[in-house]
Each structure stands twice: as C-alpha cells, then as structure tokens.
C-alpha positions in Angstrom: 137.3 124.4 140.5 134.9 126.5 138.1 136.2 124.1 135.1 134.8 121.1 137.3 131.3 122.2 137.8 131.3 122.9 133.8 132.4 120.0 132.9 130.0 118.3 135.5 126.9 120.2 134.3 128.0 118.8 130.7 127.3 115.8 131.1 123.9 115.6 133.0 122.1 118.2 131.9 121.6 116.1 128.8 119.8 113.7 131.1 117.8 117.0 132.6 116.9 117.8 129.2 115.7 114.4 128.6 113.1 114.5 131.3 111.9 116.8 130.7 111.5 116.0 127.6 109.9 112.8 129.2 107.7 114.3 131.4 105.8 116.8 128.5 105.4 113.3 126.9 104.1 112.3 129.1 101.6 114.5 130.0 100.8 114.4 126.2 100.5 111.0 126.4 97.5 111.3 129.5 95.4 113.6 127.9 95.5 111.4 124.4 91.8 110.4 124.4 92.2 106.3 123.1 91.1 105.4 119.7 90.2 102.2 121.3 91.4 100.1 118.0 93.6 97.8 120.2 92.1 97.5 123.5 88.9 95.8 120.8 90.8 93.9 118.6 91.9 92.6 122.3 88.9 92.4 123.3 88.1 90.5 120.8 90.4 87.9 121.0 89.6 87.2 124.5 86.6 86.1 123.4 87.4 83.9 120.6 86.7 86.1 118.0 88.8 87.3 115.1 86.2 89.6 113.8 86.2 93.1 116.1 82.9 92.8 118.7 81.9 96.4 118.7 83.3 100.2 116.9 86.6 101.3 118.5 84.9 104.0 118.7 81.5 106.0 117.2 82.5 104.4 114.4 84.5 101.9 112.2 87.1 104.5 111.0 90.0 102.1 110.2 88.0 99.0 110.3 88.0 96.8 107.2 84.5 95.4 106.7 84.0 91.6 104.7 81.2 88.9 105.0 79.2 91.2 107.1 81.7 92.0 109.9 84.5 94.5 110.5 87.8 93.9 111.2 90.8 94.7 112.6 93.9 95.9 109.8 96.3 96.6 112.9 99.3 94.0 113.3 97.8 91.2 115.5 100.9 90.9 118.0 101.0 94.3 119.6 96.3 93.0 120.6 98.4 89.7 122.3 100.2 91.1 124.2 97.6 93.3 125.5 95.5 90.4 126.5 96.6 90.5 130.2 96.2 94.8 131.0 93.1 94.5 128.7 91.7 91.1 130.6 92.7 92.4 133.9 91.6 96.1 133.2 94.6 97.8 133.4 94.8 99.0 130.1 96.1 102.6 129.4 97.3 103.2 125.5 98.7 106.7 127.2 101.0 104.8 129.6 102.3 102.1 127.6 103.3 104.3 125.0 104.9 106.5 127.8 106.8 103.3 129.1 107.7 101.9 125.4 109.1 105.2 123.8 111.4 105.6 128.1 112.1 101.5 126.6 113.7 102.8 123.1 115.9 105.6 124.4 117.2 103.1 126.4 118.1 100.9 124.2 119.3 103.4 121.9 121.7 104.7 125.1 122.8 100.8 125.4 123.7 100.5 121.8 125.8 103.3 122.0 127.7 102.4 125.5 128.5 99.0 123.8 130.2 101.2 121.1 132.2 103.1 123.5 130.6 106.6 123.7 130.6 107.6 127.5 127.5 108.2 129.1 126.3 111.6 127.9 127.3 110.7 124.2 125.2 107.8 124.8 122.5 110.1 125.7 122.7 112.5 123.1 122.4 110.0 120.6 118.6 108.5 122.6 117.6 112.0 123.0 118.5 112.2 118.8 116.6 108.6 118.4 113.2 109.7 120.8 112.9 113.4 120.2 114.9 114.7 116.7 113.0 112.6 114.7 110.2 111.8 113.7 109.4 109.2 116.9 108.9 111.9 118.6 105.5 112.5 117.2 104.1 109.0 118.0 105.2 108.8 121.2 103.9 112.1 122.2 100.6 111.5 120.4 99.4 107.4 122.2 97.3 106.0 118.7 97.0 103.3 117.9 98.5 103.3 115.2 101.1 105.5 116.8 102.0 103.0 119.4 102.2 100.0 116.5 105.7 101.9 115.9 106.8 102.4 119.2 106.0 98.1 119.6 107.9 97.5 115.8 111.0 99.8 117.5 111.6 98.0 119.9 111.2 94.6 117.9 114.3 95.9 116.0 116.3 97.5 118.7 116.3 93.7 120.2 117.0 92.3 117.2 119.9 94.3 116.4 121.6 94.2 119.6 121.1 90.6 119.9 123.1 90.5 116.6 125.8 92.4 118.2 125.9 91.0 121.5 125.2 86.9 121.0 123.9 86.8 117.7 121.9 83.8 118.6 120.1 84.3 115.0 116.5 82.2 116.0 115.7 84.9 118.4 116.1 87.6 116.0 114.3 86.5 113.7 111.5 85.7 116.1 112.4 89.5 117.3 112.1 90.6 113.4 109.0 87.9 112.9 107.0 89.8 115.9 108.1 93.2 114.0 105.9 91.8 111.1 103.0 90.9 112.9 103.3 94.1 113.8 104.1 96.7 111.5 104.0 94.6 107.8 107.4 97.1 106.5 109.1 96.1 109.3 109.7 92.5 107.8 111.5 93.6 105.0 114.0 93.9 107.8 114.9 90.4 107.6 116.7 91.2 105.0 119.5 93.0 106.3 120.0 89.5 108.6 119.8 87.5 105.1 122.3 88.9 103.8 125.0 89.3 106.3 124.9 86.0 107.0 125.6 85.5 103.3 128.6 87.7 103.8 130.0 87.0 106.9 132.8 83.8 107.0 131.5 81.1 108.1 131.7 77.6 105.0 128.3 76.8 103.1 127.1 74.5 106.1 127.4 76.6 108.8 125.6 79.7 107.0 122.9 77.6 105.9 122.4 76.2 109.0 122.2 79.9 110.6 119.9 80.6 107.5 117.5 77.8 109.1 117.6 79.0 111.8 116.6 82.8 111.3 114.4 82.1 109.1 112.3 79.0 110.9 110.5 81.2 113.2 110.6 83.9 110.9 108.5 82.4 108.3 106.6 80.4 110.9 105.4 83.7 112.1 105.0 85.0 108.9 102.7 81.8 108.1 100.6 82.2 111.1 99.4 86.3 109.6 98.6 84.1 106.3 96.5 81.6 108.5 95.0 84.4 110.0 94.7 86.7 106.8 93.1 83.7 105.4 90.5 83.3 108.3 89.0 86.8 107.8 89.4 87.5 104.5 89.8 84.4 102.7 92.9 85.8 100.9 96.5 84.8 102.6 98.0 88.1 101.1 94.9 90.3 102.6 95.8 91.6 106.0 92.7 94.2 105.9 94.7 97.7 104.5 93.1 97.3 100.8 89.8 96.6 102.6 89.9 99.1 105.1 87.5 102.4 105.2 88.1 105.5 106.4 85.2 107.8 108.7 83.0 108.5 105.7 82.4 104.7 105.6 84.7 104.8 102.1 87.3 102.6 101.5 90.8 104.2 101.1 92.0 102.3 98.3 89.1 104.7 96.2 90.2 108.3 98.1 92.0 110.2 96.0 93.6 113.7 99.1 96.4 115.0 99.8 98.7 112.5 102.2 96.3 109.7 100.6 96.7 108.1 96.8 93.3 106.8 95.2 94.1 102.7 93.8 96.4 99.7 94.6 98.0 99.7 98.5 101.5 99.5 96.7 103.1 101.0 93.5 105.9 102.3 92.2 104.4 105.2 90.7 103.6 106.7 93.9 107.2 106.8 94.9 108.3 109.7 93.5 105.5 111.5 94.9 106.0 110.5 98.5 109.8 110.8 98.0 109.7 114.0 97.5 107.0 114.9 101.0 110.3 113.1 102.6 112.7 115.0 102.2 111.4 118.5 101.2 107.9 118.1 102.6 106.9 121.4 104.9 104.5 121.5 107.5 100.8 121.9 107.1 98.2 121.5 109.8 97.1 118.4 107.3 100.4 116.8 108.6 100.7 115.1 105.4 104.2 114.0 105.9 107.7 117.1 106.4 111.1 116.3 105.4 112.7 114.2 107.4 115.3 116.8 106.8 114.1 119.0 108.8 113.2 116.9 111.4 116.4 115.1 111.3 118.5 118.0 110.3 121.6 115.7 111.9 121.5 113.2 109.3 123.9 114.9 107.8 126.6 113.6 109.3 125.6 109.9 107.9 128.4 110.7 105.4 130.9 111.1 108.0 130.7 107.1 108.3 134.4 106.5 107.6 134.6 103.2 107.1 131.9 101.2 105.0 132.7 97.6 106.0 130.3 94.8 104.2 128.2 95.4 107.0 127.2 99.4 106.9 126.6 98.3 102.9 124.0 95.8 103.8 122.7 97.9 106.9 122.4 100.6 103.7 120.9 98.4 101.2 118.5 96.9 103.6 117.1 101.0 104.9 116.7 101.9 100.9 114.9 98.7 100.9 112.3 99.6 103.1 112.6 103.4 102.4 111.1 102.5 98.9 108.5 100.0 100.2 107.2 102.3 102.3 107.1 105.3 100.0 105.5 102.9 97.2 102.1 102.5 100.2 98.7 104.6 98.7 99.5 106.7 102.4 102.4 109.7 103.3 101.1 108.1 107.2 99.3 111.9 107.3 97.8 112.6 110.4 101.7 112.4 111.4 104.4 115.0 112.5 107.9 114.2 110.5 107.3 111.4 108.3 107.0 107.9 111.0 107.6 105.7 108.4 111.1 105.9 108.6 110.7 104.7 112.0 110.4 101.1 109.6 114.0 101.1 109.5 115.5 104.1 111.1 116.8 102.0 114.2 119.2 100.7 111.3 120.6 104.2 110.4 120.7 104.9 113.9 123.0 101.7 114.4 125.0 102.3 111.5 126.3 106.1 112.7 126.9 104.7 116.3 128.7 101.8 114.7 131.0 103.7 112.9 132.0 105.6 115.8 131.4 109.1 114.0 132.3 111.8 115.9 130.0 113.7 118.5 131.2 116.9 117.8 129.4 120.6 119.6 128.3 120.7 115.8 126.7 117.6 116.3 124.8 117.9 119.1 123.9 121.1 118.4 122.3 120.0 115.3 120.3 117.2 117.8 119.5 119.7 119.9 118.1 122.2 117.5 116.0 118.7 116.0 114.6 118.4 119.8 113.1 121.8 119.7 111.8 121.8 115.7 110.3 118.3 116.7 108.8 119.3 119.9 107.1 123.1 118.2 106.2 120.5 114.7 104.5 117.9 117.3 102.2 120.2 119.1 101.3 122.6 116.1 100.2 119.5 115.0 98.1 118.2 117.8 96.8 121.8 117.9 96.2 121.8 114.3 93.6 118.3 114.8 90.0 120.1 115.2 91.3 122.4 111.9 91.4 118.9 110.1 88.0 117.6 111.5 86.6 120.7 110.8 87.9 120.5 106.6 86.6 116.5 106.9 84.6 116.0 103.9 83.4 113.2 100.8 84.7 113.0 98.1 
C-alpha cells in the first residue's frame, strides 16, 4: 500500500510543481508594467498608419526614427494578431504572455506524449522547456521583446507538430512564415523543412511539388514583410534594427556597451565574443547573458541520442545555422535571464531529444529540477537588479 502511494505521488508531483511555477509566473506577469510597444504598433495599424502615433511610454526608446516619423522594429505579426484585443480594450500583455506560456507547456507535453513517453515523463519535458531554459525569463517578464519570443516559440512548435502529424507542408510554410514576421531569425528554421524534403523518399517530381507548397506561403509572407519595410524605410531589407535607438536617442549601431557591439546588425566578428557568453557567461546584474550550460544543465543528455538518422542530422544542422546567425547579431539580447536568442531554435533541440527517445532517468529528472530552481532564482535576481541597471545607465 505504501509503494502504491509513493508511485502515485511520483506521477502527480511534476504537475503540482508545474502548477506552483505557473502561479509564480502568472503573478509576475500581472506585476510587469506594459512597455506598450505592441499595443502602440497595433493602435497605429488600427488607425491605418505604419508609423507610431505617440511614444510607447515616456520616450521613443527601441523605436526606429526615419524621415520625421518613428517606427517599430518589432515583427508586425503579433501586432496584427492582437488587433481585436486592443480595439475592444481587452489587451493585457501580462495575461497574453501567461496563456502563451501555458500553451507552450501543452505543446511540449503533447510532443513528448506522441513519442511514447507516459504522462508524467511528458510533464518533465514540458517543465524542462518552460522553466529550465531561457524561456522562463521571457515568460516571467512580460515585456514586448519577450512576448515576441513566446509567439515565435508557439509557431515553431506548431510547425513541428504539423510535420509530425499530417505533414501539410503548406501549413508548415505558413507557421514558419508567421514566425519570421514575429522574429526574423526564427524564419531560418525553414532550412530544416527544405532539407528534410530534399532528403525524403519522394521522387523528384513529388519533392518539387512539396517544396513549392512549403515555400509559396513562406515566401509570400517574407514578400509582404519586404513591402512593409520598403513602405517605411524605402529599403525592403531594413526592418528597423539598423535604425533603432536606445532611451538616450542614440542608435544601437553606434552604442558600444556590454551586451551590444557597435556596428552593423550582423557581423561574423561578433561570433567569438557572443559564443563565449552563450557557453560560459556568468550571471550578472547587467543581464548580458548567462551560459546555456548553467541555465539548462540537462542539455548534456543530447549526447545520449543513440541514433542519428537523417532527420536528426538535419535538425542539428538547422540549429547550428540559426545559432550562428544569432551569435553574429550585434546584441546578446540584453537585458535578459539566460541567452534568450537560443529560443529561436530550442523547440528543435527538444524535438531532437524527444524523437530520439532519450531515457528520462532519475539523473535526467534531477538535472531538470535543478535547472528550474536555478532559473527561477536567476529570473528573480534579474528582476530585482533592474533599478541598479537603470541607475547605472549612461550615455557613451
């Protein structure tokens, strides 16, 4: 009888733990002040304008000034998605962030369940993604840039789920295209679906048809983004990040501070320094970035993948390409907990472990639990040191 009770508790407690963590995240979401970047962009769209009507808060920080107007550098898809909520007055960034995080938990849980993990093992994988990676930092602090990550992660999981189930490549192209319209680097994940189609068992004609079905919606959305950029900046390749200014009105491209290297938006010379932060960065009040190995110590279990079929190999190639582009960006993503740009490809990292049926040993679970404790602590530390960062802010 005692063994039966122990078994029952071992199956239930991951869900109880997840409930406690989501309660904490929810309270932090409600406490986070809306920076109004998305709601301001949505209001502009509702008014039929591309430029922002007024400063999102008390200044034009993180906007892109051009030709007498200020524009948002954010991907436009979430702003379009939120239009009904803003128009009806029901928009609350913290609540959207919370429910988006719950949706990501469910998506990861369902993905693991599909691959034969039982209910409580699937819960462990969902706990690992939502609370044992940089995702917990973006989930807990409901700022606009963080919400963009949540929307993009949802879309990537939708694309993976569609590939795993009915594999309607037209839908996959839409999901990855919308992810691109949320965070541009996530669009690079189209590489996986292109390569895996080329390596599939279909004949040449079937491959060509599937590639066309995949790329047609993706390219259509990218084309719309190009037109959106051209209408604002007279340059289809300028999304606003090349013109974006900080709270002092200084372009980030001219601002050389820890976490941001002055220069072009992308440069191979940024990779070594940012790679060091990605792999070995230590927690700091500056929020420059923290090692993914500290934030997610269980990732070593990737080396437990026993079979490297062509899908796993393509997933690995895809993740490395996205990672290199993220590292080449002039910013590390500061201010942050962890290294939030890793979320541009982490759904694929988890898919790699899950589809490979990596065994959830007691040690694996212990590392997941340790990661959640570390990351919650680091998130609270990052939030508590916000006033110190503001006090030390200075112009170059």
